[in-house]
C-alpha positions, 0 to 999 in steps of 0.5 A, spaced: 184 665 460 184 663 452 182 670 451 187 673 455 193 669 451 190 671 445 190 678 446 197 678 448 199 675 442 195 679 437 197 686 440 204 684 440 203 682 433 200 688 431 205 692 434 211 688 430 207 690 424 206 697 425 213 698 427 216 694 421 212 699 417 215 705 420 222 702 419 221 700 412 219 708 411 225 710 415 229 706 410 226 708 404 223 715 405 227 718 399 224 713 394 217 714 396 216 719 390 220 718 384 219 723 378 220 719 372 220 721 365 216 717 359 221 716 354 216 714 348 209 713 347 207 705 347 200 703 345 196 702 351 189 699 351 184 700 357 179 695 358 173 697 362 168 691 364 161 693 365 155 690 368 149 694 369 153 700 370 148 705 366 149 711 371 157 711 371 159 708 364 159 715 361 163 718 366 168 713 366 169 713 359 169 720 358 175 720 364 179 715 360 178 719 353 180 725 356 187 723 359 193 726 357 196 721 352 197 721 344 190 719 341 193 714 336 197 710 342 190 709 346 185 704 345 179 704 349 175 697 350 168 696 353 166 689 355 159 689 356 158 683 360 151 681 359 148 688 362 140 688 363 140 696 363 142 701 359 150 700 359 150 697 352 146 702 349 150 708 352 157 704 350 154 703 343 154 711 342 161 712 343 163 706 339 159 709 333 163 715 334 169 711 333 172 713 340 172 706 343 171 698 341 165 695 344 165 687 346 158 685 347 156 679 351 149 676 352 150 672 358 154 675 364 160 671 365 164 675 370 169 680 371 175 676 369 172 673 363 170 680 361 177 682 362 180 676 358 176 678 352 178 685 352 186 682 352 184 678 346 182 684 342 187 689 345 193 691 341 196 695 346 203 693 349 200 695 356 194 693 358 190 698 363 184 695 367 179 699 369 172 698 373 166 702 370 164 706 376 171 709 376 175 715 374 182 717 373 186 724 373 189 726 366 196 724 367 195 717 370 198 714 364 205 718 363 206 717 371 205 709 371 209 707 364 216 709 366 216 704 371 216 699 366 223 701 364 225 695 368 223 689 364 222 685 370 216 689 372 209 686 370 204 691 373 204 698 376 198 700 381 196 707 382 194 711 388 186 709 389 182 714 392 174 714 394 171 718 389 165 721 393 165 722 401 158 725 403 156 720 408 160 718 415 161 711 412 164 714 406 169 718 410 171 712 414 173 709 407 176 715 404 181 714 410 182 707 409 184 708 402 189 713 403 192 708 408 192 702 403 195 707 398 201 708 403 202 701 405 201 698 398 207 703 396 211 700 402 210 693 400 212 695 393 219 697 396 220 690 399 217 687 393 211 684 396 205 687 393 199 682 393 194 686 390 193 690 384 187 694 384 182 694 379 181 701 378 187 702 372 192 698 374 197 697 368 200 691 366 205 689 361 201 685 356 206 680 355 206 678 362 199 677 362 199 673 356 205 669 359 201 667 366 194 665 362 190 672 363 186 673 369 183 667 373 176 666 371 173 662 377 176 667 382 172 672 386 178 677 387 182 676 380 186 683 382 189 679 388 190 672 384 193 675 378 198 679 383 200 672 387 201 669 380 205 674 377 210 674 383 210 666 383 212 667 376 218 671 378 215 678 376 215 684 380 210 689 382 210 696 383 205 702 386 205 709 385 203 715 390 202 720 385 198 717 379 191 718 382 184 714 380 178 714 384 172 709 385 165 709 388 165 706 395 159 702 399 154 708 401 151 703 406 153 698 412 150 692 409 153 693 402 160 695 405 160 688 409 158 684 403 164 687 399 169 686 405 166 679 406 167 677 398 174 680 399 176 677 405 174 670 402 177 671 396 184 673 400 183 666 404 182 662 398 188 666 394 193 665 400 191 657 401 192 657 393 199 660 393 201 657 400 207 654 397 210 661 397 209 661 405 217 661 407 219 660 400 226 662 400 225 665 392 219 669 395 223 674 399 219 679 404 213 677 401 213 669 402 217 670 409 214 676 412 208 679 409 204 673 407 205 669 414 204 675 418 197 677 414 194 670 415 196 669 422 193 676 424 187 675 420 186 668 424 188 671 430 183 677 429 177 671 428 179 667 434 179 674 439 172 676 436 170 669 437 172 669 444 169 676 446 163 674 443 163 667 447 164 671 453 159 677 452 154 671 451 156 668 457 155 674 461 148 676 458 146 669 460 149 670 467 145 676 467 139 673 465 139 667 470 140 672 476 134 675 473 130 669 473 133 667 480 130 674 483 123 672 479 125 678 474 125 683 480 130 689 477 130 692 484 132 686 488 138 685 483 140 693 483 140 692 491 145 687 490 149 691 485 156 693 489 159 699 485 165 700 488 167 692 487 165 694 479 170 700 479 175 696 482 174 690 477 174 696 471 181 699 474 184 691 474 182 691 467 185 698 465 191 696 468 192 689 464 198 689 460 194 687 454 190 693 454 196 697 455 199 694 449 193 695 445 193 703 447 200 702 444 198 699 438 193 704 437 197 710 438 202 707 433 197 705 428 194 712 428 201 715 427 201 711 420 194 713 418 197 720 419 203 719 415 198 716 410 195 723 409 201 726 408 204 722 403 198 722 399 197 730 400 191 730 404 189 733 410 187 730 416 183 737 418 179 736 413 177 729 414 177 729 422 170 724 422 173 719 417 180 719 421 177 718 428 172 713 425 177 709 422 181 708 428 175 707 433 169 704 429 172 700 422 177 695 426 171 692 430 166 691 424 172 688 420 174 683 425 167 681 425 167 680 417 174 676 418 170 671 423 165 671 418 169 669 412 173 664 415 167 661 418 164 661 411 170 658 408 170 652 413 163 651 412 164 651 404 159 656 403 158 658 396 162 664 394 158 670 391 161 676 387 
């Protein structure tokens, strides 16, 4: 009974969210892609925190050095955060040539600390933060900086795509990242961006310094800084055309570990900034986006737990029936009523929660398709990722959300 009630609530909420995105899109379709010209070339400092990234650091630095921006107005700072591999040695080669500045730390202090060290040294009016396993398109800076003509804007995020998509899991994540690009732009249209991805989000240095830099005790510093900037009255923007690329997890366990960290960080940040919920000063972010996101995540956990208990109960019942017939499968099979099972299956198919679920999946599929179009990608070339995202990833992430809430409730140590 509880499971049915939760299903009703969850599906109604998911349909509400999907329809809300559709309405935001229809109302703001003309504002999705803004063609703006950069009027001058301010100093930009690109900070690359790196820990044991010897395989990718060179490509990342080369990618930044090749952007279309005056070299005299571009500063590249690599922060070697206590690497034990060849990351520091590779970075020092660029430093010796005068191409970058290098900050070296003997001890690994974490990404947020590394970023703050870079900010202290940076001369730029604007700060771009870039992961050491990523790359950017050549015009990314001149596409992002024009947004800062609005003095209220503290950060602009690029369109972050998956750099490599060779296996099925990477193709699924490729589709997911395209959806996130689109949704982040939708959030920007209603001043509700709550994460600035670590792959070349650009910040106004003055704003970063004013709020105290990145939170060094937070495992999702790119989300926390977004909350803090909005809490202080700044606006955040996102662009659909300025492309950056990152490597995504190749294996299932790596993916689940990454998402567990993200979701635990998300829970912590929503609790930390709970005063923003239903606050009249926080617009759509406080009165719609944050409450709905938190409620949705919590509902997902309850539904997953309910389904898990139900399946365990069914399995236990099956085992008990086997025990009663002395584990004689033939006797159990002889008692199996095919028509009764078919009738039960039809009764499930015709239930309102399932119909609502199909509606939600249909609308979500349409949103994903629109995301492909908005980011100029082809569904035809990524069919496996498209359908894999729709049919597989939600179930996996449901389990991760449940694990994240359980970890927070039990007070388990947070790990990067």
